[in-house]
PAKE-636540 format. One record per atom (N, C-alpha, C, O): atom name; chain; x, y, z; residue in one letter. Coordinates in steps of 0.02 Angstrom, whole numbers, plus 50000, padded with zeros to 5 digits. Atoms other than C-alpha are relative to their C-alpha. Layout:
BEGIN
+-------+--------+-------+-------+-------+---------+
| atomo | cadena |     x |     y |     z | residuo |
+-------+--------+-------+-------+-------+---------+
|    CA |      A |     X |     Y |     Z |       A |
...
+-------+--------+-------+-------+-------+---------+
END
This chain:
BEGIN
+-------+--------+-------+-------+-------+---------+
| atomo | cadena |     x |     y |     z | residuo |
+-------+--------+-------+-------+-------+---------+
|     N |      A | 50009 | 49984 | 50046 |       M |
|    CA |      A | 57308 | 55960 | 53692 |       M |
|     C |      A | 50018 | 50082 | 49985 |       M |
|     O |      A | 49977 | 50128 | 49988 |       M |
|     N |      A | 49985 | 49937 | 50034 |       L |
|    CA |      A | 57413 | 56112 | 53625 |       L |
|     C |      A | 49980 | 50001 | 49931 |       L |
|     O |      A | 50005 | 49958 | 49894 |       L |
|     N |      A | 50008 | 49976 | 50050 |       I |
|    CA |      A | 57338 | 56185 | 53480 |       I |
|     C |      A | 50056 | 50072 | 49955 |       I |
|     O |      A | 50059 | 50131 | 49972 |       I |
|     N |      A | 49955 | 49929 | 50025 |       Q |
|    CA |      A | 57474 | 56294 | 53352 |       Q |
|     C |      A | 49935 | 50013 | 49946 |       Q |
|     O |      A | 49905 | 49973 | 49909 |       Q |
|     N |      A | 50027 | 49973 | 50083 |       V |
|    CA |      A | 57376 | 56389 | 53222 |       V |
|     C |      A | 50053 | 50046 | 49962 |       V |
|     O |      A | 50092 | 50084 | 49990 |       V |
|     N |      A | 49938 | 49972 | 50029 |       N |
|    CA |      A | 57486 | 56452 | 53072 |       N |
|     C |      A | 49966 | 50012 | 49924 |       N |
|     O |      A | 49945 | 49964 | 49891 |       N |
|     N |      A | 50041 | 50016 | 50062 |       T |
|    CA |      A | 57407 | 56528 | 52907 |       T |
|     C |      A | 50068 | 50056 | 49979 |       T |
|     O |      A | 50116 | 50086 | 50004 |       T |
|     N |      A | 49933 | 49969 | 50037 |       D |
|    CA |      A | 57498 | 56600 | 52771 |       D |
|     C |      A | 49983 | 50073 | 49981 |       D |
|     O |      A | 49927 | 50091 | 50001 |       D |
|     N |      A | 49985 | 49929 | 50022 |       K |
|    CA |      A | 57525 | 56781 | 52704 |       K |
|     C |      A | 49917 | 50032 | 49948 |       K |
|     O |      A | 49906 | 50085 | 49920 |       K |
|     N |      A | 50068 | 49966 | 50062 |       H |
|    CA |      A | 57329 | 56780 | 52599 |       H |
|     C |      A | 49954 | 49980 | 50041 |       H |
|     O |      A | 49898 | 49976 | 50016 |       H |
|     N |      A | 50065 | 50027 | 49961 |       I |
|    CA |      A | 57226 | 56709 | 52775 |       I |
|     C |      A | 50040 | 50036 | 50032 |       I |
|     O |      A | 50101 | 50038 | 50039 |       I |
|     N |      A | 49990 | 49988 | 49949 |       E |
|    CA |      A | 57197 | 56808 | 52893 |       E |
|     C |      A | 50011 | 49985 | 50095 |       E |
|     O |      A | 49963 | 50009 | 50125 |       E |
|     N |      A | 50005 | 50045 | 49967 |       G |
|    CA |      A | 57239 | 56725 | 53052 |       G |
|     C |      A | 49975 | 50034 | 50067 |       G |
|     O |      A | 50021 | 50049 | 50104 |       G |
|     N |      A | 50031 | 49937 | 49970 |       N |
|    CA |      A | 57127 | 56836 | 53169 |       N |
|     C |      A | 49976 | 49957 | 50073 |       N |
|     O |      A | 50000 | 49903 | 50089 |       N |
|     N |      A | 50018 | 50065 | 49924 |       E |
|    CA |      A | 57042 | 56759 | 53351 |       E |
|     C |      A | 49927 | 49972 | 49971 |       E |
|     O |      A | 49910 | 49917 | 49991 |       E |
|     N |      A | 50067 | 50054 | 50043 |       E |
|    CA |      A | 56873 | 56700 | 53250 |       E |
|     C |      A | 50036 | 49949 | 49979 |       E |
|     O |      A | 50025 | 49895 | 50004 |       E |
|     N |      A | 49976 | 50065 | 50057 |       L |
|    CA |      A | 56973 | 56589 | 53132 |       L |
|     C |      A | 50047 | 49958 | 50065 |       L |
|     O |      A | 50078 | 49910 | 50043 |       L |
|     N |      A | 49947 | 50010 | 49960 |       R |
|    CA |      A | 57080 | 56546 | 53297 |       R |
|     C |      A | 49949 | 49971 | 50032 |       R |
|     O |      A | 49963 | 49914 | 50053 |       R |
|     N |      A | 50023 | 50043 | 49948 |       R |
|    CA |      A | 56945 | 56494 | 53392 |       R |
|     C |      A | 49936 | 49950 | 49963 |       R |
|     O |      A | 49913 | 49911 | 50005 |       R |
|     N |      A | 50011 | 50040 | 50054 |       R |
|    CA |      A | 56848 | 56398 | 53253 |       R |
|     C |      A | 50035 | 49951 | 49990 |       R |
|     O |      A | 50008 | 49903 | 49963 |       R |
|     N |      A | 49961 | 50034 | 50044 |       V |
|    CA |      A | 57009 | 56310 | 53221 |       V |
|     C |      A | 49996 | 49947 | 50068 |       V |
|     O |      A | 49971 | 49892 | 50056 |       V |
|     N |      A | 50005 | 50000 | 49924 |       H |
|    CA |      A | 57012 | 56264 | 53404 |       H |
|     C |      A | 49972 | 49950 | 50015 |       H |
|     O |      A | 49990 | 49893 | 50030 |       H |
|     N |      A | 50062 | 50044 | 49982 |       D |
|    CA |      A | 56840 | 56219 | 53426 |       D |
|     C |      A | 49970 | 49928 | 49960 |       D |
|     O |      A | 49932 | 49883 | 49977 |       D |
|     N |      A | 50019 | 50066 | 50036 |       V |
|    CA |      A | 56826 | 56095 | 53291 |       V |
|     C |      A | 50076 | 49951 | 49991 |       V |
|     O |      A | 50057 | 49897 | 49967 |       V |
|     N |      A | 49978 | 50051 | 49982 |       V |
|    CA |      A | 56981 | 55994 | 53308 |       V |
|     C |      A | 49989 | 49986 | 50063 |       V |
|     O |      A | 49985 | 49926 | 50075 |       V |
|     N |      A | 50010 | 50023 | 49951 |       E |
|    CA |      A | 56948 | 56017 | 53491 |       E |
|     C |      A | 49931 | 49911 | 50027 |       E |
|     O |      A | 49933 | 49862 | 50064 |       E |
|     N |      A | 50047 | 50052 | 50040 |       G |
|    CA |      A | 56785 | 55909 | 53430 |       G |
|     C |      A | 50016 | 49931 | 49994 |       G |
|     O |      A | 49997 | 49878 | 50021 |       G |
|     N |      A | 49999 | 50081 | 50032 |       A |
|    CA |      A | 56868 | 55785 | 53321 |       A |
|     C |      A | 50074 | 49970 | 50044 |       A |
|     O |      A | 50103 | 49922 | 50018 |       A |
|     N |      A | 49935 | 50024 | 50005 |       L |
|    CA |      A | 57026 | 55751 | 53407 |       L |
|     C |      A | 49966 | 50012 | 50094 |       L |
|     O |      A | 49930 | 49964 | 50083 |       L |
|     N |      A | 50003 | 49951 | 49921 |       G |
|    CA |      A | 56982 | 55820 | 53610 |       G |
|     C |      A | 49983 | 49910 | 50032 |       G |
|     O |      A | 50022 | 49893 | 50076 |       G |
|     N |      A | 49995 | 50054 | 49969 |       R |
|    CA |      A | 56920 | 55627 | 53654 |       R |
|     C |      A | 50062 | 49946 | 50017 |       R |
|     O |      A | 50066 | 49896 | 50053 |       R |
|     N |      A | 49920 | 50007 | 49973 |       Y |
|    CA |      A | 57113 | 55604 | 53650 |       Y |
|     C |      A | 50047 | 50033 | 50011 |       Y |
|     O |      A | 50106 | 50031 | 49991 |       Y |
|     N |      A | 49946 | 49951 | 49968 |       N |
|    CA |      A | 57181 | 55726 | 53735 |       N |
|     C |      A | 50066 | 49995 | 50032 |       N |
|     O |      A | 50117 | 50028 | 50040 |       N |
|     N |      A | 49947 | 49993 | 49919 |       D |
|    CA |      A | 57264 | 55649 | 53868 |       D |
|     C |      A | 50080 | 49963 | 49943 |       D |
|     O |      A | 50139 | 49974 | 49958 |       D |
|     N |      A | 49946 | 50038 | 50039 |       R |
|    CA |      A | 57381 | 55543 | 53725 |       R |
|     C |      A | 50002 | 50069 | 49960 |       R |
|     O |      A | 49995 | 50070 | 50021 |       R |
|     N |      A | 49975 | 49949 | 50050 |       I |
|    CA |      A | 57409 | 55700 | 53612 |       I |
|     C |      A | 50026 | 50081 | 50027 |       I |
|     O |      A | 50000 | 50135 | 50044 |       I |
|     N |      A | 49946 | 49938 | 49975 |       S |
|    CA |      A | 57555 | 55814 | 53657 |       S |
|     C |      A | 49954 | 50077 | 49955 |       S |
|     O |      A | 49938 | 50128 | 49987 |       S |
|     N |      A | 49998 | 49921 | 50046 |       R |
|    CA |      A | 57499 | 55963 | 53503 |       R |
|     C |      A | 49995 | 49985 | 49941 |       R |
|     O |      A | 50024 | 49942 | 49908 |       R |
|     N |      A | 50024 | 50001 | 50070 |       V |
|    CA |      A | 57412 | 56007 | 53354 |       V |
|     C |      A | 50017 | 50066 | 49959 |       V |
|     O |      A | 49995 | 50124 | 49967 |       V |
|     N |      A | 49971 | 49941 | 50046 |       E |
|    CA |      A | 57503 | 56106 | 53220 |       E |
|     C |      A | 49944 | 50019 | 49937 |       E |
|     O |      A | 49934 | 49995 | 49881 |       E |
|     N |      A | 50055 | 50023 | 50096 |       V |
|    CA |      A | 57367 | 56152 | 53094 |       V |
|     C |      A | 50011 | 50083 | 49961 |       V |
|     O |      A | 50008 | 50141 | 49980 |       V |
|     N |      A | 49968 | 49942 | 50037 |       H |
|    CA |      A | 57428 | 56252 | 52938 |       H |
|     C |      A | 49981 | 50044 | 49935 |       H |
|     O |      A | 49994 | 50026 | 49877 |       H |
|     N |      A | 50075 | 50002 | 50048 |       L |
|    CA |      A | 57303 | 56349 | 52841 |       L |
|     C |      A | 50046 | 50054 | 49908 |       L |
|     O |      A | 50086 | 50100 | 49904 |       L |
|     N |      A | 49960 | 49944 | 50042 |       S |
|    CA |      A | 57360 | 56426 | 52666 |       S |
|     C |      A | 49914 | 50018 | 49947 |       S |
|     O |      A | 49855 | 50003 | 49949 |       S |
|     N |      A | 50054 | 49987 | 50085 |       D |
|    CA |      A | 57266 | 56496 | 52489 |       D |
|     C |      A | 50053 | 49963 | 49936 |       D |
|     O |      A | 50090 | 49993 | 49898 |       D |
|     N |      A | 49958 | 50016 | 50088 |       Q |
|    CA |      A | 57353 | 56387 | 52340 |       Q |
|     C |      A | 49990 | 50052 | 49952 |       Q |
|     O |      A | 50042 | 50061 | 49921 |       Q |
|     N |      A | 50015 | 49959 | 50046 |       N |
|    CA |      A | 57277 | 56522 | 52226 |       N |
|     C |      A | 50015 | 50066 | 50026 |       N |
|     O |      A | 50027 | 50112 | 49987 |       N |
|     N |      A | 49998 | 49915 | 49958 |       S |
|    CA |      A | 57294 | 56681 | 52353 |       S |
|     C |      A | 49990 | 50049 | 49954 |       S |
|     O |      A | 50025 | 50098 | 49942 |       S |
|     N |      A | 50060 | 49937 | 50010 |       G |
|    CA |      A | 57149 | 56768 | 52260 |       G |
|     C |      A | 50034 | 50014 | 49952 |       G |
|     O |      A | 50046 | 50075 | 49952 |       G |
|     N |      A | 49983 | 49953 | 50066 |       D |
|    CA |      A | 57240 | 56781 | 52071 |       D |
|     C |      A | 49921 | 49918 | 49975 |       D |
|     O |      A | 49882 | 49946 | 49937 |       D |
|     N |      A | 50018 | 50043 | 50037 |       R |
|    CA |      A | 57134 | 56626 | 52013 |       R |
|     C |      A | 49929 | 50003 | 50039 |       R |
|     O |      A | 49937 | 49989 | 50099 |       R |
|     N |      A | 50029 | 50037 | 49979 |       G |
|    CA |      A | 56979 | 56604 | 52059 |       G |
|     C |      A | 49954 | 49921 | 50000 |       G |
|     O |      A | 49958 | 49878 | 49957 |       G |
|     N |      A | 50018 | 50082 | 50008 |       G |
|    CA |      A | 56873 | 56439 | 52112 |       G |
|     C |      A | 50045 | 49969 | 50013 |       G |
|     O |      A | 50102 | 49985 | 50029 |       G |
|     N |      A | 49954 | 50080 | 49958 |       G |
|    CA |      A | 56931 | 56262 | 52157 |       G |
|     C |      A | 49999 | 50007 | 50079 |       G |
|     O |      A | 49982 | 50045 | 50124 |       G |
|     N |      A | 49991 | 49992 | 49911 |       N |
|    CA |      A | 56980 | 56190 | 52305 |       N |
|     C |      A | 50078 | 50019 | 50025 |       N |
|     O |      A | 50129 | 49991 | 50045 |       N |
|     N |      A | 49902 | 49959 | 49980 |       D |
|    CA |      A | 57127 | 56323 | 52335 |       D |
|     C |      A | 50016 | 50017 | 50087 |       D |
|     O |      A | 50065 | 50045 | 50110 |       D |
|     N |      A | 49989 | 49977 | 49951 |       K |
|    CA |      A | 57090 | 56333 | 52509 |       K |
|     C |      A | 50035 | 49929 | 50035 |       K |
|     O |      A | 50014 | 49875 | 50014 |       K |
|     N |      A | 49971 | 50032 | 49962 |       R |
|    CA |      A | 57209 | 56230 | 52636 |       R |
|     C |      A | 50014 | 49961 | 50056 |       R |
|     O |      A | 50039 | 50004 | 50093 |       R |
|     N |      A | 50024 | 50011 | 49915 |       C |
|    CA |      A | 57200 | 56124 | 52812 |       C |
|     C |      A | 50042 | 49968 | 50003 |       C |
|     O |      A | 50029 | 49918 | 49970 |       C |
|     N |      A | 49974 | 50086 | 49994 |       T |
|    CA |      A | 57330 | 56002 | 52849 |       T |
|     C |      A | 50030 | 50000 | 50068 |       T |
|     O |      A | 50078 | 50036 | 50058 |       T |
|     N |      A | 50011 | 50012 | 49924 |       L |
|    CA |      A | 57352 | 55975 | 53054 |       L |
|     C |      A | 50056 | 49936 | 49977 |       L |
|     O |      A | 50070 | 49904 | 49927 |       L |
|     N |      A | 49916 | 50024 | 49964 |       E |
|    CA |      A | 57509 | 55893 | 53127 |       E |
|     C |      A | 49985 | 49939 | 50040 |       E |
|     O |      A | 49937 | 49925 | 50003 |       E |
|     N |      A | 50022 | 50009 | 49936 |       V |
|    CA |      A | 57471 | 55791 | 53260 |       V |
|     C |      A | 50039 | 49949 | 50008 |       V |
|     O |      A | 50053 | 49900 | 49974 |       V |
|     N |      A | 49972 | 50063 | 49976 |       R |
|    CA |      A | 57573 | 55718 | 53398 |       R |
|     C |      A | 49996 | 49977 | 50061 |       R |
|     O |      A | 50007 | 50000 | 50117 |       R |
|     N |      A | 50001 | 50035 | 49952 |       L |
|    CA |      A | 57547 | 55599 | 53479 |       L |
|     C |      A | 50037 | 49968 | 50042 |       L |
|     O |      A | 50073 | 49927 | 50012 |       L |
|     N |      A | 49947 | 50017 | 49958 |       E |
|    CA |      A | 57645 | 55551 | 53626 |       E |
|     C |      A | 50047 | 49931 | 49984 |       E |
|     O |      A | 50017 | 49879 | 49973 |       E |
|     N |      A | 49980 | 50066 | 50011 |       G |
|    CA |      A | 57780 | 55415 | 53598 |       G |
|     C |      A | 49995 | 49997 | 49890 |       G |
|     O |      A | 49995 | 49949 | 49851 |       G |
|     N |      A | 50033 | 50015 | 50076 |       R |
|    CA |      A | 57741 | 55427 | 53407 |       R |
|     C |      A | 50032 | 50054 | 49945 |       R |
|     O |      A | 50026 | 50115 | 49944 |       R |
|     N |      A | 49997 | 49922 | 50056 |       P |
|    CA |      A | 57807 | 55521 | 53258 |       P |
|     C |      A | 49964 | 50021 | 49987 |       P |
|     O |      A | 49919 | 49980 | 49997 |       P |
|     N |      A | 50035 | 49952 | 50037 |       P |
|    CA |      A | 57714 | 55637 | 53185 |       P |
|     C |      A | 49930 | 49970 | 49965 |       P |
|     O |      A | 49932 | 49913 | 49943 |       P |
|     N |      A | 50068 | 50007 | 50069 |       T |
|    CA |      A | 57539 | 55622 | 53077 |       T |
|     C |      A | 49977 | 50043 | 50000 |       T |
|     O |      A | 49954 | 50084 | 50040 |       T |
|     N |      A | 50024 | 49947 | 50021 |       A |
|    CA |      A | 57502 | 55702 | 52955 |       A |
|     C |      A | 49938 | 50017 | 49946 |       A |
|     O |      A | 49945 | 49998 | 49888 |       A |
|     N |      A | 50051 | 49991 | 50064 |       V |
|    CA |      A | 57340 | 55757 | 52853 |       V |
|     C |      A | 49997 | 50058 | 49981 |       V |
|     O |      A | 50019 | 50109 | 50007 |       V |
|     N |      A | 50013 | 49927 | 50045 |       S |
|    CA |      A | 57291 | 55878 | 52738 |       S |
|     C |      A | 49932 | 49987 | 49980 |       S |
|     O |      A | 49905 | 49932 | 49982 |       S |
|     N |      A | 50047 | 50001 | 50026 |       H |
|    CA |      A | 57138 | 55948 | 52661 |       H |
|     C |      A | 49980 | 50034 | 49973 |       H |
|     O |      A | 49989 | 50091 | 49995 |       H |
|     N |      A | 49983 | 49908 | 50044 |       A |
|    CA |      A | 57086 | 56070 | 52513 |       A |
|     C |      A | 49921 | 49985 | 49994 |       A |
|     O |      A | 49889 | 49933 | 49989 |       A |
|     N |      A | 50085 | 49961 | 50017 |       A |
|    CA |      A | 56908 | 56146 | 52492 |       A |
|     C |      A | 49999 | 50069 | 49951 |       A |
|     O |      A | 50045 | 50107 | 49936 |       A |
|     N |      A | 50023 | 49916 | 50019 |       P |
|    CA |      A | 56825 | 56299 | 52407 |       P |
|     C |      A | 50006 | 50046 | 50055 |       P |
|     O |      A | 50027 | 50102 | 50040 |       P |
|     N |      A | 49991 | 49935 | 49947 |       T |
|    CA |      A | 56819 | 56391 | 52612 |       T |
|     C |      A | 50080 | 49949 | 50045 |       T |
|     O |      A | 50112 | 49897 | 50044 |       T |
|     N |      A | 49934 | 50005 | 49953 |       V |
|    CA |      A | 56957 | 56402 | 52737 |       V |
|     C |      A | 49964 | 49942 | 50059 |       V |
|     O |      A | 50003 | 49903 | 50085 |       V |
|     N |      A | 50041 | 50009 | 49973 |       E |
|    CA |      A | 56803 | 56331 | 52841 |       E |
|     C |      A | 49990 | 49908 | 49995 |       E |
|     O |      A | 49990 | 49867 | 50040 |       E |
|     N |      A | 50034 | 50085 | 50034 |       Q |
|    CA |      A | 56752 | 56146 | 52745 |       Q |
|     C |      A | 50078 | 49995 | 49991 |       Q |
|     O |      A | 50099 | 49940 | 49973 |       Q |
|     N |      A | 49913 | 50048 | 50014 |       A |
|    CA |      A | 56956 | 56137 | 52730 |       A |
|     C |      A | 50025 | 49974 | 50076 |       A |
|     O |      A | 50050 | 49922 | 50098 |       A |
|     N |      A | 49972 | 50026 | 49893 |       I |
|    CA |      A | 56989 | 56150 | 52942 |       I |
|     C |      A | 49945 | 49915 | 49982 |       I |
|     O |      A | 49963 | 49857 | 49981 |       I |
|     N |      A | 50029 | 50072 | 49960 |       D |
|    CA |      A | 56832 | 56025 | 52952 |       D |
|     C |      A | 50008 | 49923 | 49945 |       D |
|     O |      A | 49988 | 49865 | 49956 |       D |
|     N |      A | 49989 | 50066 | 50038 |       G |
|    CA |      A | 56889 | 55913 | 52799 |       G |
|     C |      A | 50069 | 49975 | 50038 |       G |
|     O |      A | 50095 | 49920 | 50042 |       G |
|     N |      A | 49906 | 50061 | 49990 |       A |
|    CA |      A | 57069 | 55888 | 52871 |       A |
|     C |      A | 50003 | 49976 | 50093 |       A |
|     O |      A | 50045 | 49937 | 50116 |       A |
|     N |      A | 50001 | 50059 | 49938 |       A |
|    CA |      A | 56994 | 55854 | 53080 |       A |
|     C |      A | 49981 | 49933 | 49967 |       A |
|     O |      A | 50027 | 49892 | 49965 |       A |
|     N |      A | 50008 | 50047 | 50023 |       D |
|    CA |      A | 56900 | 55719 | 52995 |       D |
|     C |      A | 50056 | 49971 | 49999 |       D |
|     O |      A | 50071 | 49952 | 50055 |       D |
|     N |      A | 49972 | 50035 | 50019 |       K |
|    CA |      A | 57029 | 55642 | 52930 |       K |
|     C |      A | 50041 | 49986 | 50058 |       K |
|     O |      A | 50047 | 49930 | 50081 |       K |
|     N |      A | 49957 | 49973 | 49927 |       A |
|    CA |      A | 57142 | 55706 | 53085 |       A |
|     C |      A | 49997 | 49897 | 50051 |       A |
|     O |      A | 50032 | 49849 | 50069 |       A |
|     N |      A | 50025 | 50038 | 49915 |       N |
|    CA |      A | 57028 | 55598 | 53218 |       N |
|     C |      A | 50018 | 49930 | 49956 |       N |
|     O |      A | 50054 | 49894 | 49990 |       N |
|     N |      A | 50016 | 50029 | 50002 |       R |
|    CA |      A | 57006 | 55454 | 53070 |       R |
|     C |      A | 50093 | 49948 | 50008 |       R |
|     O |      A | 50105 | 49888 | 50016 |       R |
|     N |      A | 49924 | 50004 | 50011 |       A |
|    CA |      A | 57205 | 55439 | 53063 |       A |
|     C |      A | 50036 | 49964 | 50054 |       A |
|     O |      A | 50072 | 49914 | 50056 |       A |
|     N |      A | 49988 | 50004 | 49953 |       V |
|    CA |      A | 57212 | 55479 | 53245 |       V |
|     C |      A | 49998 | 49914 | 50029 |       V |
|     O |      A | 50042 | 49873 | 50046 |       V |
|     N |      A | 50025 | 50059 | 49983 |       E |
|    CA |      A | 57092 | 55332 | 53283 |       E |
|     C |      A | 50036 | 49919 | 49978 |       E |
|     O |      A | 50039 | 49873 | 50019 |       E |
|     N |      A | 49965 | 50047 | 50006 |       S |
|    CA |      A | 57186 | 55200 | 53187 |       S |
|     C |      A | 50052 | 49966 | 50032 |       S |
|     O |      A | 50054 | 49909 | 50055 |       S |
|     N |      A | 49934 | 49979 | 49980 |       T |
|    CA |      A | 57345 | 55231 | 53236 |       T |
|     C |      A | 49983 | 49952 | 50069 |       T |
|     O |      A | 50003 | 49894 | 50078 |       T |
|     N |      A | 50010 | 50042 | 49905 |       L |
|    CA |      A | 57295 | 55164 | 53426 |       L |
|     C |      A | 49988 | 49977 | 49991 |       L |
|     O |      A | 50022 | 49927 | 50000 |       L |
|     N |      A | 50060 | 50082 | 50019 |       E |
|    CA |      A | 57160 | 55051 | 53367 |       E |
|     C |      A | 50091 | 49917 | 49985 |       E |
|     O |      A | 50112 | 49863 | 50005 |       E |
|     N |      A | 49933 | 50094 | 50034 |       R |
|    CA |      A | 57330 | 54929 | 53270 |       R |
|     C |      A | 50072 | 50044 | 50080 |       R |
|     O |      A | 50115 | 50002 | 50093 |       R |
|     N |      A | 49972 | 49997 | 49938 |       L |
|    CA |      A | 57435 | 55014 | 53436 |       L |
|     C |      A | 50008 | 49930 | 50073 |       L |
|     O |      A | 50051 | 49904 | 50109 |       L |
|     N |      A | 50038 | 50049 | 49966 |       S |
|    CA |      A | 57315 | 54894 | 53528 |       S |
|     C |      A | 50008 | 49941 | 50006 |       S |
|     O |      A | 50017 | 49908 | 50057 |       S |
|     N |      A | 50010 | 50054 | 50033 |       D |
|    CA |      A | 57308 | 54761 | 53428 |       D |
|     C |      A | 50057 | 49974 | 50001 |       D |
|     O |      A | 50055 | 49915 | 49984 |       D |
|     N |      A | 49923 | 50023 | 50008 |       L |
|    CA |      A | 57509 | 54738 | 53437 |       L |
|     C |      A | 50003 | 50022 | 50077 |       L |
|     O |      A | 50062 | 50032 | 50092 |       L |
|     N |      A | 49978 | 50015 | 49916 |       R |
|    CA |      A | 57497 | 54753 | 53641 |       R |
|     C |      A | 49984 | 49960 | 50041 |       R |
|     O |      A | 50011 | 49941 | 50094 |       R |
|     N |      A | 50033 | 50078 | 49990 |       R |
|    CA |      A | 57364 | 54610 | 53645 |       R |
|     C |      A | 50032 | 49967 | 49986 |       R |
|     O |      A | 50029 | 49915 | 50017 |       R |
|     N |      A | 49980 | 50093 | 50008 |       G |
|    CA |      A | 57480 | 54488 | 53559 |       G |
|     C |      A | 49970 | 50001 | 49923 |       G |
|     O |      A | 49996 | 49961 | 49885 |       G |
|     N |      A | 50025 | 50018 | 50083 |       G |
|    CA |      A | 57372 | 54515 | 53371 |       G |
|     C |      A | 50059 | 50043 | 49951 |       G |
|     O |      A | 50105 | 50083 | 49959 |       G |
|     N |      A | 49955 | 49976 | 50020 |       Q |
|    CA |      A | 57433 | 54536 | 53230 |       Q |
|     C |      A | 49995 | 50089 | 49964 |       Q |
|     O |      A | 49945 | 50121 | 49979 |       Q |
|     N |      A | 50009 | 49935 | 50010 |       P |
|    CA |      A | 57465 | 54717 | 53147 |       P |
|     C |      A | 49932 | 50036 | 49969 |       P |
|     O |      A | 49891 | 50002 | 49999 |       P |
|     N |      A | 50059 | 50012 | 50039 |       R |
|    CA |      A | 57289 | 54797 | 53027 |       R |
|     C |      A | 50052 | 50047 | 49932 |       R |
|     O |      A | 50097 | 50089 | 49932 |       R |
|     N |      A | 49962 | 49955 | 50051 |       T |
|    CA |      A | 57358 | 54870 | 52883 |       T |
|     C |      A | 49981 | 50043 | 49962 |       T |
|     O |      A | 50022 | 50073 | 49927 |       T |
+-------+--------+-------+-------+-------+---------+
END
């Protein structure tokens, strides 16, 4: 699984941040490593330091499952770390749900909604 990290001009994409993103994404999605070709991570600061407070740090994850259209999730939080954790949790649930639906269809069952 290739993990690509992108930041806006307001978030410093240093090596420590990249390592953290890789660790969190691997922890959340590692068990699907053979099914995921790539995860694109986009980190941004919505207020860009102009206004303080609020959930202005956003992490968007775009997960590319083999043979499926990309699945995108996003999470906003007060800190970059919390945004990454929240988005990774959402990505895990989204991938798990997608794979369960595919498994049900392969067994001839009704798709879950």
